[in-house]
Structures are given as C-alpha cells and as structure tokens.
Backbone as numpy.savetxt, mean C-alpha at the origin, in Angstrom:
# Nx Ny Nz CAx CAy CAz Cx Cy Cz
-0.54 -4.43 -23.41 0.08 -4.51 -22.15 -1.18 -4.69 -21.03
-1.15 -5.82 -20.33 -1.99 -6.33 -19.26 -1.81 -5.19 -18.21
-3.08 -4.65 -17.63 -3.02 -3.58 -16.73 -3.00 -4.41 -15.33
-2.10 -3.65 -14.49 -1.93 -4.19 -13.31 -3.08 -3.62 -12.41
-3.65 -4.37 -11.64 -4.95 -3.87 -10.91 -4.62 -3.37 -9.33
-3.70 -3.96 -8.81 -3.12 -3.58 -7.39 -1.85 -2.98 -7.47
-1.81 -1.79 -6.52 -0.42 -1.24 -6.35 0.45 -2.18 -5.57
1.63 -2.15 -6.02 2.60 -3.24 -5.39 2.76 -2.88 -3.71
2.36 -1.79 -3.18 2.44 -1.60 -1.80 1.60 -0.43 -1.39
1.21 -0.13 -0.31 0.47 0.92 0.20 0.88 1.15 1.70
0.88 2.35 2.15 0.98 2.51 3.58 0.50 4.14 3.72
0.06 4.43 4.94 -0.48 5.79 5.37 0.52 6.88 4.99
0.22 8.02 4.61 1.20 9.08 4.30 0.66 10.34 4.94
1.42 11.40 4.61 1.13 12.64 5.33 0.35 13.54 4.28
-0.76 14.14 4.84 -1.56 15.05 3.89 -1.18 16.52 4.36
-1.01 17.27 3.47 -0.74 18.79 3.81 -1.90 19.73 3.50
-2.06 20.78 4.22 -3.00 21.74 4.08 -2.30 23.19 4.28
-2.52 23.88 3.13 -1.95 25.37 3.07 -2.88 26.35 2.98
-3.15 27.19 3.89 -4.18 28.23 3.79 -3.92 29.40 4.79
-3.86 30.59 4.40 -3.45 31.75 5.13 -4.58 32.04 6.33
-5.62 31.40 6.24 -6.61 31.41 7.18 -6.63 30.53 8.21
-6.03 31.07 9.34 -5.87 30.33 10.62 -6.94 29.65 11.21
-8.07 30.26 11.17 -9.46 29.62 11.68 -9.88 28.67 10.94
-9.65 28.56 9.56 -9.95 27.49 8.75 -9.21 26.22 9.09
-7.96 26.39 9.27 -6.94 25.32 9.56 -7.25 24.84 10.98
-7.45 25.68 11.86 -8.03 25.31 13.19 -9.22 24.43 13.23
-10.18 24.67 12.26 -11.39 23.91 12.16 -11.11 22.48 11.65
-10.06 22.37 10.80 -9.73 21.12 10.32 -9.18 20.37 11.31
-8.31 20.94 12.14 -7.76 20.27 13.21 -8.69 19.54 14.08
-9.75 20.18 14.33 -10.77 19.69 15.18 -11.74 18.59 14.49
-11.76 18.57 13.18 -12.59 17.63 12.48 -12.05 16.58 11.53
-10.77 16.57 11.20 -10.08 15.59 10.51 -9.99 14.27 11.23
-10.07 13.12 10.46 -10.03 11.86 11.22 -8.85 11.58 12.33
-8.99 11.10 13.32 -7.93 10.98 14.24 -6.67 9.95 13.79
-7.02 9.25 12.95 -6.02 8.34 12.21 -5.33 8.89 11.04
-5.39 10.10 10.92 -4.65 10.93 9.71 -3.29 11.46 10.21
-2.40 11.22 9.55 -1.02 12.05 9.57 -1.31 13.25 8.77
-1.16 14.43 9.31 -1.34 15.60 8.38 -0.46 16.84 9.05
-0.24 17.75 8.14 0.37 18.99 8.57 -0.33 20.19 8.14
-0.54 21.31 8.76 -0.97 22.52 8.29 -0.04 23.61 8.23
-0.19 24.40 7.29 0.64 25.63 7.10 -0.02 26.85 6.82
0.19 28.05 7.56 -0.38 29.26 7.25 0.47 29.94 6.16
1.70 29.75 6.33 2.97 30.37 5.38 3.08 29.38 4.11
2.61 29.95 2.92 2.99 28.92 1.83 4.57 28.75 1.65
5.30 29.64 1.98 6.84 29.50 1.83 7.20 28.49 2.67
6.84 28.39 4.03 7.20 27.24 4.80 6.67 26.02 4.34
5.41 26.11 3.68 4.80 24.74 3.23 5.79 24.21 2.03
6.17 25.06 1.18 6.93 24.76 -0.04 8.37 24.17 0.51
8.81 24.80 1.46 10.11 24.17 2.02 9.81 22.89 2.43
8.87 22.46 3.30 8.50 21.19 3.86 8.12 20.17 2.78
7.52 20.46 1.69 7.07 19.69 0.69 8.24 19.42 -0.29
9.18 20.35 -0.36 10.34 20.18 -1.30 11.56 19.60 -0.86
11.61 19.20 0.53 12.73 18.55 1.13 13.00 17.23 0.42
14.16 17.03 0.15 14.75 15.84 -0.54 14.46 14.53 0.30
13.67 13.63 -0.38 13.33 12.22 0.56 14.45 11.65 0.83
14.34 11.04 1.98 15.66 10.28 2.67 15.96 8.97 1.72
15.03 8.59 0.98 15.19 7.30 0.16 14.34 7.23 -1.08
14.75 6.53 -2.02 13.90 6.39 -3.27 12.62 5.55 -2.93
11.63 5.65 -3.81 10.29 4.83 -3.53 10.74 3.40 -3.49
10.00 2.60 -2.67 10.33 1.36 -2.47 10.34 0.48 -3.66
9.16 0.70 -4.65 9.10 0.10 -5.82 10.42 0.10 -6.54
11.09 1.21 -6.42 12.51 1.22 -7.42 13.45 0.63 -6.49
13.32 0.25 -5.26 14.61 -0.36 -4.58 14.33 -1.87 -4.43
13.19 -2.32 -4.36 13.03 -3.75 -3.84 12.47 -4.71 -5.00
12.03 -4.12 -6.17 11.54 -4.89 -7.16 12.80 -5.17 -8.32
13.06 -6.34 -8.69 14.12 -6.77 -9.52 13.84 -7.82 -10.63
14.31 -7.74 -11.71 13.97 -8.81 -12.68 14.90 -9.99 -12.39
14.36 -11.26 -12.79 15.25 -12.55 -12.73 15.89 -12.57 -13.97
17.54 -12.70 -13.81 18.42 -12.59 -14.91 17.92 -13.53 -15.90
17.64 -14.77 -15.34 17.39 -15.91 -16.19 16.08 -15.99 -17.06
15.02 -15.14 -16.55 13.73 -15.14 -17.12 13.23 -13.73 -16.97
13.25 -13.00 -17.98 12.99 -11.52 -17.95 11.49 -11.36 -17.68
10.70 -12.35 -17.70 9.15 -12.09 -17.49 8.77 -12.36 -16.04
9.85 -12.71 -15.22 9.53 -13.02 -13.82 10.18 -11.80 -12.96
9.59 -11.52 -11.79 9.89 -10.35 -10.81 10.17 -11.04 -9.58
11.20 -10.52 -8.77 11.30 -10.90 -7.57 11.23 -9.73 -6.53
11.00 -9.91 -5.21 10.90 -8.93 -4.46 11.89 -9.14 -3.22
12.75 -8.15 -3.05 13.80 -8.27 -2.00 13.09 -8.06 -0.73
12.88 -9.20 -0.01 12.23 -9.06 1.20 13.01 -8.38 2.37
14.23 -8.44 2.19 15.00 -7.79 3.17 14.86 -6.22 3.28
14.58 -5.65 1.86 14.18 -4.28 1.83 12.77 -3.95 2.40
11.88 -4.94 2.16 10.59 -4.81 2.93 10.83 -4.79 4.27
11.71 -5.55 4.90 11.72 -5.53 6.26 12.34 -4.28 6.77
13.34 -3.65 5.96 13.85 -2.31 6.27 12.86 -1.30 6.25
11.81 -1.40 5.13 11.01 -0.40 4.88 9.98 -0.27 5.95
9.37 -1.28 6.68 8.48 -1.30 7.68 9.09 -0.95 8.98
10.42 -0.95 9.10 11.23 -0.47 10.31 11.65 0.99 10.00
11.38 1.39 8.94 11.74 2.85 8.72 10.47 3.64 8.98
10.35 4.35 10.32 9.30 5.02 10.62 8.85 6.23 9.85
9.88 6.81 9.28 9.59 8.01 8.53 8.95 7.74 7.14
8.53 6.49 6.83 7.81 6.21 5.73 6.50 6.86 5.55
5.93 7.09 6.92 4.73 7.79 6.97 4.70 9.21 6.80
6.03 9.81 6.85 6.28 11.18 6.49 5.99 11.48 5.04
6.14 10.49 4.11 6.02 10.71 2.74 4.71 11.36 2.54
4.76 12.46 1.57 3.54 13.21 1.28 2.83 12.83 -0.10
1.57 12.71 0.10 0.90 12.09 -0.94 -0.15 13.17 -1.62
-0.78 13.88 -0.92 -1.83 14.96 -1.22 -1.37 16.33 -0.47
-1.76 17.41 -1.30 -1.62 18.85 -0.73 -2.78 19.46 -1.00
-3.54 20.20 -0.10 -4.61 21.01 -0.42 -4.13 22.38 -0.09
-4.27 23.19 -1.28 -3.81 24.63 -1.01 -4.84 25.63 -1.44
-4.91 26.63 -0.59 -5.98 27.79 -0.84 -5.54 28.56 -2.22
-6.32 29.03 -3.02 -5.90 29.75 -4.19 -5.66 31.08 -3.89
-6.42 31.78 -2.91 -6.04 33.26 -2.83 -5.12 33.35 -1.44
-3.79 33.43 -1.57 -2.98 33.51 -0.56 -1.97 34.76 -0.81
-1.57 35.50 0.25 -0.49 36.55 -0.02 0.83 35.87 -0.57
1.54 36.72 -1.37 2.82 36.27 -1.76 2.84 35.38 -2.87
1.88 34.29 -2.83 1.90 33.33 -3.88 0.44 32.71 -3.91
-0.11 32.64 -5.13 -1.42 32.02 -5.28 -1.39 30.61 -5.40
-2.45 29.83 -5.33 -2.44 28.47 -5.23 -1.87 27.79 -6.35
-2.14 28.36 -7.51 -1.55 27.71 -8.88 -0.04 27.77 -8.90
0.27 29.13 -8.56 1.82 29.34 -8.47 2.64 28.39 -7.64
1.83 28.12 -6.33 2.29 27.26 -5.32 2.45 25.85 -5.93
1.47 25.30 -6.61 1.46 23.96 -7.10 2.66 23.88 -8.18
2.87 24.96 -8.92 3.95 25.03 -9.84 5.18 24.73 -9.36
5.39 25.15 -8.13 6.77 25.19 -7.20 7.00 23.86 -6.44
5.87 22.91 -6.45 6.04 21.69 -5.79 6.88 20.69 -6.90
8.06 20.47 -6.29 9.13 19.64 -7.15 8.83 18.06 -7.35
7.95 17.57 -6.38 7.73 16.16 -6.73 6.47 16.08 -7.48
6.61 15.45 -8.71 5.34 15.34 -9.53 4.32 14.22 -9.19
4.82 13.49 -8.28 3.82 12.45 -7.84 2.77 12.97 -6.86
3.07 14.15 -6.19 2.07 14.59 -5.11 0.93 15.05 -5.83
-0.28 14.77 -5.33 -1.49 15.16 -5.84 -1.95 16.34 -5.23
-2.51 17.18 -6.01 -2.86 18.64 -5.69 -4.27 19.02 -5.79
-4.83 19.60 -4.70 -6.15 19.96 -4.52 -6.34 21.40 -4.20
-7.21 22.15 -5.10 -7.29 23.56 -4.91 -8.51 23.86 -3.98
-8.50 24.72 -3.09 -9.51 25.09 -2.22 -9.66 26.72 -2.76
-10.98 26.74 -3.06 -11.43 28.05 -3.78 -12.46 28.72 -3.24
-12.46 30.08 -3.55 -13.66 30.77 -3.28 -14.55 30.90 -4.34
-15.73 31.64 -4.27 -16.70 31.64 -5.54 -15.97 32.20 -6.62
-15.08 33.33 -6.44 -14.58 33.96 -7.57 -13.57 33.16 -8.44
-12.94 32.14 -7.64 -11.82 31.59 -8.20 -12.20 30.21 -8.92
-13.54 29.80 -8.97 -13.83 28.57 -9.45 -13.39 28.37 -10.88
-13.69 29.44 -11.81 -13.37 29.32 -13.02 -11.72 28.96 -13.35
-11.07 29.76 -12.48 -9.50 29.33 -12.71 -9.26 27.93 -12.23
-10.05 27.39 -11.12 -9.84 25.99 -10.74 -10.17 25.06 -11.75
-11.31 25.28 -12.34 -11.71 24.34 -13.35 -10.79 24.32 -14.61
-10.41 25.64 -15.01 -9.30 25.59 -16.03 -8.00 24.91 -15.75
-7.56 25.05 -14.34 -6.40 24.39 -14.04 -6.67 22.81 -13.96
-7.84 22.38 -13.51 -8.10 20.93 -13.53 -8.01 20.47 -14.89
-8.79 21.11 -15.77 -8.61 20.58 -17.11 -7.22 20.58 -17.91
-6.45 21.45 -17.40 -5.12 21.55 -17.91 -4.06 20.46 -17.28
-4.69 19.87 -16.30 -3.93 18.88 -15.48 -2.90 19.46 -14.51
-3.13 20.70 -14.25 -2.25 21.29 -13.12 -2.71 21.19 -11.76
-3.92 20.67 -11.51 -4.41 20.13 -10.18 -5.23 19.01 -10.47
-5.51 18.09 -9.33 -6.10 16.96 -9.46 -7.62 16.88 -9.05
-7.84 17.90 -8.16 -9.35 18.17 -7.78 -9.35 19.67 -7.24
-10.49 20.11 -7.06 -10.83 21.31 -6.34 -12.04 21.26 -5.57
-12.09 22.10 -4.64 -13.23 22.18 -3.55 -13.62 23.62 -3.31
-14.74 24.06 -3.61 -15.26 25.46 -3.29 -15.27 25.35 -1.65
-14.73 26.35 -1.01 -14.65 26.28 0.57 -15.89 26.41 1.04
-17.07 27.04 0.23 -18.28 27.32 0.74 -19.03 26.01 0.59
-18.60 24.87 0.10 -19.34 23.74 -0.35 -20.05 23.24 1.05
-21.24 22.90 1.20 -21.75 22.56 2.25 -21.30 21.23 2.78
-20.70 20.27 2.07 -20.13 19.07 2.44 -18.53 19.22 2.29
-18.00 20.29 2.57 -16.52 20.44 2.25 -15.66 19.54 2.96
-15.97 19.08 4.28 -15.16 18.28 5.09 -15.28 16.73 4.44
-16.34 16.37 4.18 -16.76 15.08 3.72 -15.99 14.97 2.34
-15.93 15.99 1.46 -15.28 15.89 0.37 -13.90 15.85 0.48
-13.32 16.57 1.35 -11.84 16.46 1.66 -11.46 15.01 1.88
-12.35 14.45 2.79 -11.95 13.04 3.31 -12.07 12.23 2.03
-13.07 12.24 1.28 -13.13 11.30 0.06 -12.04 11.55 -0.94
-11.73 12.88 -1.14 -10.54 13.04 -1.98 -9.19 12.57 -1.48
-9.02 12.47 -0.18 -7.78 12.02 0.30 -7.74 10.42 0.10
-9.05 9.79 0.29 -8.84 8.53 0.24 -8.81 8.01 -1.35
-9.39 8.72 -2.19 -9.10 8.59 -3.67 -7.71 8.88 -4.03
-7.20 10.00 -3.67 -5.85 10.27 -4.24 -4.88 9.67 -3.70
-4.98 9.17 -2.49 -3.71 8.44 -1.81 -3.73 7.18 -2.53
-4.85 6.51 -3.04 -4.64 5.36 -3.73 -4.10 5.67 -5.05
-4.56 6.68 -5.70 -3.85 7.18 -6.99 -2.39 7.42 -6.97
-1.92 7.97 -5.72 -0.66 8.30 -5.50 0.27 6.82 -5.56
-0.22 5.86 -4.81 0.42 4.67 -4.84 0.33 3.78 -6.23
-0.78 4.21 -6.85 -0.97 3.45 -8.13 0.10 3.85 -9.06
0.74 5.08 -8.97 1.81 5.53 -9.78 2.78 4.41 -9.81
3.03 3.79 -8.64 4.36 2.86 -8.49 3.91 1.43 -9.18
2.87 1.38 -9.79 2.51 0.25 -10.69 3.32 0.27 -11.88
3.91 1.58 -12.15 4.70 1.62 -13.54 5.92 0.69 -13.47
6.69 0.63 -12.55 7.81 -0.41 -12.74 7.26 -1.85 -12.91
6.26 -2.09 -12.30 5.71 -3.51 -12.31 5.17 -3.65 -13.73
4.49 -2.67 -14.20 3.62 -2.64 -15.52 4.54 -2.98 -16.57
5.65 -2.39 -16.62 6.68 -2.54 -17.66 7.40 -3.92 -17.56
7.65 -4.16 -16.19 8.43 -5.30 -16.03 7.61 -6.66 -16.24
6.34 -6.59 -15.92 5.48 -7.70 -15.88 4.53 -7.81 -17.20
4.91 -7.08 -18.16 4.00 -7.12 -19.34 3.95 -8.43 -20.05
4.95 -9.07 -19.92 4.96 -10.34 -20.67 4.31 -11.53 -19.91
4.43 -11.56 -18.46 3.93 -12.69 -17.69 3.77 -12.40 -16.30
2.87 -11.51 -16.13 2.59 -11.08 -14.70 2.23 -12.03 -13.93
2.41 -11.89 -12.54 1.76 -12.87 -11.61 0.23 -12.56 -11.78
-0.46 -13.54 -11.99 -1.93 -13.31 -12.52 -2.88 -12.60 -11.50
-2.46 -12.84 -10.14 -3.46 -12.25 -9.32 -3.27 -10.90 -9.23
-2.23 -10.15 -9.58 -2.07 -8.65 -9.65 -2.89 -8.09 -10.86
-3.31 -8.82 -11.79 -4.17 -8.17 -12.91 -5.45 -8.77 -12.78
-5.90 -9.29 -11.72 -7.25 -10.02 -11.73 -8.19 -9.15 -10.85
-9.31 -8.64 -11.56 -10.07 -7.63 -10.88 -10.63 -8.34 -9.79
-11.08 -9.61 -9.80 -11.78 -10.30 -8.89 -10.89 -10.36 -7.35
-9.56 -10.58 -7.72 -8.52 -10.51 -6.48 -8.54 -9.02 -5.87
-8.44 -8.24 -6.74 -8.52 -6.85 -6.28 -9.65 -6.43 -5.44
-11.00 -6.84 -5.81 -12.10 -6.54 -5.02 -11.87 -7.39 -3.74
-11.64 -8.47 -3.87 -11.46 -9.40 -2.49 -10.51 -8.77 -1.62
-9.48 -8.53 -2.21 -8.29 -7.87 -1.47 -8.70 -6.45 -0.71
-9.45 -5.58 -1.36 -9.84 -4.49 -0.60 -10.79 -4.70 0.37
-11.71 -5.70 0.19 -12.63 -5.97 1.47 -12.06 -6.55 2.48
-10.95 -7.34 2.27 -10.05 -7.83 3.35 -9.21 -6.78 4.03
-8.79 -5.96 3.53 -8.00 -4.63 4.14 -9.18 -4.01 4.96
-10.26 -3.78 4.61 -11.40 -3.06 5.33 -11.87 -3.95 6.57
-12.03 -5.24 6.40 -12.52 -5.99 7.42 -11.31 -6.40 8.57
-10.28 -6.45 8.08 -9.17 -6.56 9.03 -8.52 -5.32 9.66
-8.81 -4.11 9.10 -8.34 -2.88 9.51 -7.03 -2.55 9.24
-6.75 -3.21 8.04 -5.31 -3.09 7.68 -4.93 -1.71 7.18
-3.79 -1.21 7.40 -3.44 0.16 7.07 -2.13 0.21 6.01
-1.40 -0.91 5.96 -0.50 -1.03 5.08 -0.27 -2.47 4.51
0.32 -2.60 3.19 0.50 -3.80 2.78 1.63 -3.81 1.80
2.19 -4.83 1.54 3.47 -4.98 0.53 3.32 -6.33 -0.26
3.49 -6.28 -1.72 3.55 -7.44 -2.47 4.87 -8.21 -2.12
4.63 -9.52 -1.98 5.85 -10.43 -1.84 5.82 -11.52 -2.57
6.87 -12.22 -2.86 6.98 -13.59 -3.41 7.39 -14.77 -2.50
7.41 -15.85 -2.94 8.01 -17.00 -2.38 7.43 -17.15 -1.08
6.23 -17.59 -0.73 4.99 -17.90 -1.74 4.43 -16.66 -2.15
3.82 -16.41 -3.38 3.36 -15.00 -3.90 2.17 -14.73 -2.86
2.01 -13.35 -2.72 0.90 -12.87 -2.04 1.24 -11.37 -1.32
0.95 -11.10 -0.25 1.07 -9.97 0.37 1.34 -10.13 1.84
2.15 -9.11 2.39 2.58 -9.01 3.77 1.42 -7.74 4.07
0.79 -7.98 5.29 -0.24 -6.78 5.63 0.04 -6.48 7.18
-0.06 -5.19 7.39 0.21 -4.72 8.77 -1.08 -3.77 9.19
-1.53 -3.97 10.45 -2.54 -3.16 10.86 -1.90 -1.94 11.57
-2.56 -0.92 12.17 -2.00 0.19 12.69 -1.14 -0.09 13.86
-1.51 -1.11 14.63 -0.71 -1.46 15.87 0.37 -2.32 15.56
0.62 -2.62 14.40 1.86 -3.31 13.86 1.68 -4.86 13.78
0.49 -5.35 14.18 0.15 -6.71 14.18 0.06 -7.17 12.57
0.54 -8.42 12.25 0.68 -8.74 10.80 -0.24 -9.82 10.39
-0.50 -9.77 9.03 -1.11 -10.81 8.37 -0.35 -11.29 7.28
-0.34 -12.55 6.81 0.38 -13.13 5.56 -0.70 -13.74 4.77
-0.98 -13.07 3.52 -1.79 -13.72 2.43 -1.07 -14.37 1.46
-1.44 -15.45 1.29 -0.79 -16.33 0.14 -1.96 -16.56 -1.00
-1.59 -16.45 -2.16 -2.45 -16.48 -3.33 -1.82 -17.30 -4.40
-2.46 -18.54 -4.59 -1.96 -19.62 -5.45 -2.99 -19.89 -6.57
-2.42 -20.36 -7.80 -3.34 -20.84 -8.68 -3.16 -22.53 -8.83
-3.93 -23.13 -9.69 -4.09 -24.61 -9.76 -2.54 -25.24 -9.98
-1.93 -24.74 -10.85 -0.41 -25.13 -11.08 0.48 -25.22 -9.86
0.21 -23.98 -9.14 1.05 -23.83 -7.79 0.44 -24.66 -6.59
-0.80 -24.91 -6.68 -1.47 -25.92 -5.71 -0.98 -27.27 -5.84
-0.55 -27.59 -7.18 -0.29 -29.03 -7.66 1.05 -29.14 -7.23
2.04 -28.04 -7.58 3.48 -28.12 -7.05 3.49 -28.18 -5.48
2.59 -27.47 -4.74 2.62 -27.81 -3.39 2.43 -29.33 -3.03
1.42 -29.89 -3.68 1.30 -31.30 -3.18 2.46 -32.14 -3.50
3.20 -31.88 -4.80 4.21 -32.65 -5.15 5.41 -32.31 -4.06
5.48 -31.00 -3.60 6.55 -30.82 -2.54 6.27 -31.60 -1.23
5.08 -31.50 -0.94 4.63 -32.20 0.35 5.06 -33.80 0.10
4.62 -34.35 -0.99 4.81 -35.64 -1.20 6.28 -36.16 -1.17
7.19 -35.21 -1.76 8.55 -35.34 -1.62 9.20 -35.53 -0.29
8.56 -34.99 0.76 9.05 -35.02 2.06 8.09 -35.90 2.97
7.40 -36.83 2.24 6.59 -37.72 3.11 5.62 -37.37 3.92
4.75 -36.20 3.46 3.80 -35.89 4.37 2.61 -36.75 4.51
2.10 -36.60 5.64 1.00 -37.58 5.90 -0.07 -37.70 4.87
-0.74 -38.69 4.81 -1.76 -38.88 3.70 -2.82 -37.92 3.58
-3.21 -37.53 5.00 -4.18 -36.53 5.03 -3.86 -35.13 4.67
-2.66 -34.90 4.74 -2.08 -33.57 4.28 -2.17 -33.49 2.80
-1.62 -34.55 2.17 -1.63 -34.67 0.60 -3.01 -34.70 0.10
-3.94 -35.35 0.78 -5.47 -35.28 0.21 -5.89 -33.90 0.43
-5.61 -33.18 1.55 -6.26 -31.99 1.71 -5.60 -30.92 0.60
-4.17 -30.88 0.41 -3.79 -29.98 -0.67 -4.28 -30.49 -2.00
-4.30 -31.74 -2.36 -4.85 -32.24 -3.60 -6.19 -31.82 -3.79
-7.10 -31.72 -2.78 -8.32 -31.32 -2.96 -8.54 -29.99 -3.09
-7.30 -29.16 -2.77 -7.37 -27.73 -2.65 -8.22 -27.06 -1.46
-8.27 -27.93 -0.45 -8.90 -27.48 0.69 -7.87 -26.82 1.74
-6.66 -27.00 1.60 -5.58 -26.55 2.38 -4.42 -26.18 1.53
-3.56 -25.19 1.90 -2.39 -24.84 1.13 -1.40 -24.64 2.26
-0.14 -24.83 1.73 0.92 -24.64 2.69 1.63 -23.43 2.86
2.45 -23.30 4.19 3.29 -22.03 4.42 4.65 -22.87 4.61
5.40 -22.81 3.50 6.80 -23.53 3.62 8.01 -22.57 3.44
7.66 -21.33 3.45 8.84 -20.30 3.16 9.70 -20.06 4.27
9.34 -20.35 5.53 10.11 -20.06 6.75 10.51 -21.47 7.24
9.70 -22.04 8.04 9.78 -23.52 8.45 9.60 -24.46 7.50
10.53 -25.14 7.01 10.31 -26.11 5.94 10.79 -27.47 6.29
10.04 -28.41 5.65 10.34 -29.85 5.89 11.77 -30.18 5.39
12.34 -29.24 4.68 13.83 -29.61 4.18 14.87 -29.36 5.27
14.26 -28.66 6.45 15.31 -28.43 7.47 15.14 -29.41 8.68
14.18 -30.49 8.54 13.95 -31.46 9.55 14.76 -32.81 9.02
15.70 -33.30 10.03 16.37 -34.48 9.67 16.24 -35.62 10.83
16.64 -36.78 10.47 16.66 -38.04 11.47 15.01 -38.09 11.90
15.05 -38.34 13.28 13.56 -38.52 13.79 12.70 -37.21 14.06
13.26 -36.18 13.62 12.46 -34.80 13.73 11.27 -34.92 12.74
10.24 -34.48 13.32 8.96 -34.47 12.40 8.39 -33.01 12.11
8.40 -32.89 10.78 7.87 -31.54 10.44 6.29 -31.32 10.86
6.11 -30.23 11.60 4.75 -29.90 11.98 3.72 -29.52 10.96
3.19 -30.54 9.99 2.59 -30.15 8.82 1.24 -29.49 9.15
0.48 -29.97 10.10 -0.59 -29.16 10.47 -0.39 -27.65 10.79
0.73 -27.29 11.44 0.90 -25.94 11.89 1.31 -25.13 10.73
1.59 -25.72 9.57 1.88 -24.92 8.35 0.95 -25.14 7.17
-0.14 -25.33 7.59 -1.46 -25.40 6.34 -2.29 -24.37 6.81
-2.90 -23.66 5.76 -3.91 -22.87 6.06 -5.15 -23.19 5.06
-6.40 -22.71 5.60 -7.51 -23.17 4.93 -7.33 -22.32 3.41
-7.70 -23.02 2.40 -7.57 -22.44 1.02 -9.10 -22.07 0.65
-9.17 -20.83 0.35 -10.49 -20.25 0.01 -10.52 -20.00 -1.65
-11.26 -20.69 -2.39 -11.25 -20.42 -3.88 -11.92 -19.04 -4.22
-11.41 -18.29 -5.18 -11.85 -17.10 -5.74 -11.84 -17.19 -7.16
-13.08 -17.03 -7.77 -13.12 -17.15 -9.32 -12.80 -15.78 -9.90
-11.77 -15.89 -10.74 -11.52 -14.60 -11.54 -11.29 -15.03 -12.83
-10.16 -14.40 -13.51 -9.72 -14.86 -14.80 -9.41 -16.33 -14.94
-8.86 -16.86 -13.68 -8.72 -18.16 -13.43 -9.22 -18.42 -11.88
-9.07 -19.69 -11.44 -9.35 -19.85 -10.00 -8.34 -19.70 -9.26
-8.39 -19.01 -8.09 -7.26 -18.65 -7.23 -7.60 -19.29 -5.80
-6.51 -19.47 -5.02 -6.69 -20.24 -3.79 -6.04 -19.18 -2.78
-6.66 -18.64 -1.82 -6.12 -17.83 -0.91 -6.08 -18.24 0.44
-4.95 -18.24 1.13 -4.90 -18.47 2.50 -4.54 -17.32 3.32
-5.02 -17.10 4.53 -4.65 -15.92 5.47 -4.06 -16.56 6.79
-2.73 -16.07 7.02 -2.04 -16.41 8.13 -1.86 -15.25 9.15
-2.84 -15.44 10.25 -2.78 -14.36 11.27 -1.39 -14.25 12.06
-0.78 -13.18 12.44 0.35 -13.21 13.26 1.26 -14.31 12.58
1.86 -14.25 11.54 2.72 -15.38 10.93 4.20 -15.33 11.61
4.60 -16.43 11.88 5.89 -16.63 12.60 7.01 -16.34 11.64
7.00 -15.05 11.09 7.97 -14.77 10.12 9.21 -14.22 10.73
10.37 -14.47 10.11 11.56 -14.12 10.62 11.88 -12.50 10.41
11.16 -11.75 11.09 11.20 -10.32 10.76 11.57 -9.46 12.08
12.69 -8.69 11.95 12.91 -8.01 13.02 12.11 -6.61 13.01
11.13 -6.68 13.79 10.24 -5.30 13.80 9.56 -5.13 15.07
9.72 -3.87 15.39 9.21 -3.48 16.67 8.05 -2.47 16.62
6.74 -2.93 16.89 5.63 -2.21 16.61 5.48 -0.95 17.42
6.02 -0.91 18.70 6.09 0.20 19.39 6.84 1.44 18.96
7.85 1.09 17.97 8.68 2.09 17.35 8.08 2.37 15.87
7.85 1.35 15.09 7.86 1.52 13.73 6.32 1.32 13.24
5.35 1.05 14.04 4.00 0.94 13.50 3.41 2.30 13.07
2.31 2.34 12.53 1.49 3.68 12.19 1.13 4.14 13.51
0.57 3.47 14.30 0.07 4.06 15.75 1.04 4.74 16.53
2.34 4.02 16.42 3.47 4.65 17.18 3.88 6.03 16.43
3.70 6.12 15.28 4.03 7.26 14.43 3.12 8.44 14.82
1.91 8.10 14.88 0.79 9.10 15.18 0.89 9.50 16.75
1.41 8.55 17.43 1.46 9.01 18.98 2.72 9.91 19.24
3.75 9.68 18.59 4.81 10.46 18.60 4.55 11.74 17.86
3.78 11.85 16.87 3.34 13.11 16.23 2.57 14.07 17.18
1.60 13.16 17.77 0.73 14.07 18.74 1.39 14.44 20.02
2.41 13.63 20.39 3.18 13.86 21.69 3.84 15.04 21.80
C-alpha cells in the first residue's frame, strides 16, 4: 500500500492540561503561546467530563470523502461539507492532546488516561522524579504518547514541541480512510514527499493555520487565522495537457494556449468557466491563469497559488475564523 504523506485536512484544536497544582497551571497561562486554544483543569473529574463529551459531529474525513461509484480507485471530496466545516466554529473545540499530572488526588494520571473514551486523543504524562519509571513503562506499553518530567529545565519548550508533533499525529490518523480508499490509484501529490516538504514550507511562509484537501481541480483550500484564503492547485503533465485541450476547445487566445502548453501557466476553471460564456461575451482568460511552478518529486508537479480566490463560499471570518474563536474564548 502506498503511504499517504499529507493528512487530508488540518485545523487548530484545543489542548487540555490537568493538574491539581493551581500554581503550575497559572504559570502555563502566562507562558503558553497566545495563538493556542487550551483549557486547564484542577479537578480531574471535571476534566474527564469535558474530554468525554460526545462530539457534535463525526470527523470530517468520515463525512466528506467518498468513492467514485464507476471507478473505485478515485475519491471525491464533497466541497459543500468543507464549506459547512469552515463555518462550524466549534471545530476548534476538538481536543487533540491532553497533558495530565501523574500524582493527583482521587485518580492518578494513568487511570485518568484509561478513562478518556476518545482513542484518537494524544496523551502526555507530567511526572515527578519518583514517577518517571511508571511513565517509561506506560510509554513503552503504548498507554501514553509522551512524558515530561516537571522539573525538566526546558519543560515549557518541550510542551510546545510535543503539541506541534502530536497535533500533526492526531490529524495523520485521518489518513486511514484515504489510505484504504486510495491504495490502488491515489492522487500522486498526496503520496509524494517533495510535495509534502514544499507544502509545509508554504503553510509556514503564508501563516496558514488550517487546510483542506479538495478536488476539481486537485489541491488544497488554505485559511489563515484571520480567515483569508488561498487556493493551491497541483497538476501533473497529463492534467496540464488536459487543461490546454480544454482551453483550445473554447478558443482561448494563442498566448494562453502557448503559456499552458509550455507549462508556464495553469488555469482555474472550477468556478468561472468559459463554458458559461455565450455570444459576444469573452471569457477573462488572463484573470483565470496562475503562474505554474514546477516541483520535482516522483514525477514533475505544477503548482499554482491563488490568493483570496473568488470562490463561491459562504464564509464569515468574523464569526468562523480561528482568530474569532480565540477572541470569543478570551472575551
């Protein structure tokens, strides 16, 4: 089976900290990154009640990915459900990682972890010196995913690093529906390490906080914290040739055909399409072309980036963006 390199989607989640030491939790409040959504609990019983609340909806990967009835090696993404997802502001309430102190009254950290009902949540144990042997044994047994000695000189930096790692691992679990569905003929860029590396650099340079795999044309929808969008299109040689044929079918200007044929430009024809223009109306070809940047991986890919794409999406960033969620949480 070909390994999927990119999770089908990613968005910020809520991180939980459970410790009966209020001063420790207060110090976290002062030091954790301002762009994190997190909850702290002194009472482990309250924490378990919060963690074990039934989620309002199934994971997106289970709701929006479907097989092509005619060709079981192809997968489609229901874009209407992605639109619903980015308008569902409680998506950021989803819990990906919990940090729990080992030594607490009523329940120790291992018993606490055993009572977390969602198997996808990543668990990190906070330990004292006397508890480290227990933590190592729990880690080796797969009961927890990481542990941190509380007296570690770089405990805060370690917490931040673990969250970055484990949040990615959390969403990577949702590769499974793609992995089984796309085993025969996956969209090649999803399994290409070169695209994964390029894509990660793009997320960092553009300060993207969430993204969603989409089709027609293939690529990703990206959102920054303020809700502004980018559309990334990723095509191979065959798809570029198909774009040129499509443009020729609708009598595109010679310079457009040449640019697509030389793989210098690629088209964005999923919304405004030349098929929608009749009579004397002229399709704005230049407005629907992107610079095509080649990326050499298992094959050559051509990527185009559309800033603030004119997509037909009903989305209010003042209500449903990550920044808006954090503002409500702090308010």
